[in-house]
VEXLUM-677618 format. One record per residue (C-alpha): residue number from 0; x, y, z. Coordinates in Angstrom, 2 decimals, padded with zeros to 5 digits. Layout:
N
<node pos="NUM" xx="X" yy="Y" zz="Z"/>
...
This chain:
74
<node pos="0" xx="042.95" yy="008.41" zz="-085.59"/>
<node pos="1" xx="040.66" yy="006.05" zz="-087.46"/>
<node pos="2" xx="041.68" yy="002.76" zz="-088.99"/>
<node pos="3" xx="041.39" yy="002.49" zz="-092.78"/>
<node pos="4" xx="037.96" yy="001.28" zz="-093.80"/>
<node pos="5" xx="036.48" yy="001.76" zz="-090.32"/>
<node pos="6" xx="033.84" yy="004.36" zz="-089.70"/>
<node pos="7" xx="033.09" yy="005.36" zz="-086.13"/>
<node pos="8" xx="029.57" yy="006.72" zz="-085.95"/>
<node pos="9" xx="029.20" yy="007.26" zz="-082.22"/>
<node pos="10" xx="032.01" yy="009.12" zz="-080.49"/>
<node pos="11" xx="030.66" yy="009.89" zz="-077.01"/>
<node pos="12" xx="031.02" yy="006.64" zz="-075.03"/>
<node pos="13" xx="032.18" yy="008.57" zz="-071.96"/>
<node pos="14" xx="028.90" yy="010.42" zz="-071.59"/>
<node pos="15" xx="028.09" yy="008.35" zz="-068.50"/>
<node pos="16" xx="031.68" yy="008.23" zz="-067.24"/>
<node pos="17" xx="031.76" yy="004.47" zz="-067.74"/>
<node pos="18" xx="034.89" yy="002.36" zz="-067.31"/>
<node pos="19" xx="035.69" yy="-000.37" zz="-069.84"/>
<node pos="20" xx="037.63" yy="-003.62" zz="-069.48"/>
<node pos="21" xx="038.59" yy="-005.02" zz="-072.87"/>
<node pos="22" xx="039.74" yy="-008.61" zz="-072.42"/>
<node pos="23" xx="040.90" yy="-010.45" zz="-075.52"/>
<node pos="24" xx="043.23" yy="-013.27" zz="-076.45"/>
<node pos="25" xx="046.42" yy="-012.52" zz="-078.33"/>
<node pos="26" xx="045.48" yy="-015.09" zz="-080.97"/>
<node pos="27" xx="042.01" yy="-013.62" zz="-081.39"/>
<node pos="28" xx="041.49" yy="-012.17" zz="-084.84"/>
<node pos="29" xx="041.75" yy="-009.32" zz="-085.41"/>
<node pos="30" xx="043.48" yy="-008.28" zz="-082.20"/>
<node pos="31" xx="043.71" yy="-004.78" zz="-083.67"/>
<node pos="32" xx="040.02" yy="-004.33" zz="-082.80"/>
<node pos="33" xx="040.86" yy="-004.47" zz="-079.09"/>
<node pos="34" xx="043.59" yy="-001.88" zz="-079.61"/>
<node pos="35" xx="041.18" yy="000.38" zz="-081.50"/>
<node pos="36" xx="038.50" yy="000.08" zz="-078.82"/>
<node pos="37" xx="040.97" yy="000.97" zz="-076.07"/>
<node pos="38" xx="042.16" yy="003.96" zz="-078.08"/>
<node pos="39" xx="038.67" yy="005.38" zz="-078.61"/>
<node pos="40" xx="037.06" yy="004.53" zz="-075.29"/>
<node pos="41" xx="038.04" yy="006.80" zz="-072.44"/>
<node pos="42" xx="038.75" yy="005.03" zz="-069.18"/>
<node pos="43" xx="039.44" yy="001.78" zz="-071.01"/>
<node pos="44" xx="041.83" yy="-000.88" zz="-069.80"/>
<node pos="45" xx="042.96" yy="-003.41" zz="-072.41"/>
<node pos="46" xx="044.20" yy="-006.83" zz="-071.34"/>
<node pos="47" xx="045.55" yy="-009.33" zz="-073.87"/>
<node pos="48" xx="046.01" yy="-012.92" zz="-072.74"/>
<node pos="49" xx="048.82" yy="-015.02" zz="-074.26"/>
<node pos="50" xx="047.92" yy="-018.08" zz="-076.31"/>
<node pos="51" xx="044.20" yy="-017.42" zz="-075.98"/>
<node pos="52" xx="041.54" yy="-016.88" zz="-078.61"/>
<node pos="53" xx="038.05" yy="-015.30" zz="-078.42"/>
<node pos="54" xx="037.21" yy="-017.21" zz="-075.24"/>
<node pos="55" xx="040.23" yy="-015.78" zz="-073.40"/>
<node pos="56" xx="038.26" yy="-015.13" zz="-070.21"/>
<node pos="57" xx="037.45" yy="-018.85" zz="-070.04"/>
<node pos="58" xx="040.80" yy="-020.10" zz="-071.34"/>
<node pos="59" xx="042.81" yy="-018.02" zz="-068.86"/>
<node pos="60" xx="040.57" yy="-017.66" zz="-065.79"/>
<node pos="61" xx="043.60" yy="-017.51" zz="-063.49"/>
<node pos="62" xx="044.66" yy="-014.32" zz="-065.26"/>
<node pos="63" xx="041.24" yy="-012.86" zz="-066.03"/>
<node pos="64" xx="039.60" yy="-013.15" zz="-062.60"/>
<node pos="65" xx="042.24" yy="-011.10" zz="-060.72"/>
<node pos="66" xx="042.22" yy="-008.50" zz="-063.50"/>
<node pos="67" xx="038.42" yy="-008.27" zz="-063.38"/>
<node pos="68" xx="038.38" yy="-008.00" zz="-059.58"/>
<node pos="69" xx="040.99" yy="-005.28" zz="-059.70"/>
<node pos="70" xx="039.10" yy="-003.45" zz="-062.44"/>
<node pos="71" xx="035.76" yy="-003.69" zz="-060.63"/>
<node pos="72" xx="037.33" yy="-002.54" zz="-057.39"/>
<node pos="73" xx="038.09" yy="000.88" zz="-058.91"/>
């Protein structure tokens, strides 16, 4: 399901079997982009950090680092 006004040109991101960690802040605009990416990327894990903006991984390192370690350990 595509978002209005958004055209997805490339639809085979899983060709290499890659895993994706999508880390965004809840106050990042537009947060819907993270939701769309997680929907269209197979093997994607989406993590939204409260009260964080585009630099969520730096603003919430105590939350991001364990999530990244867990993700990379798969």
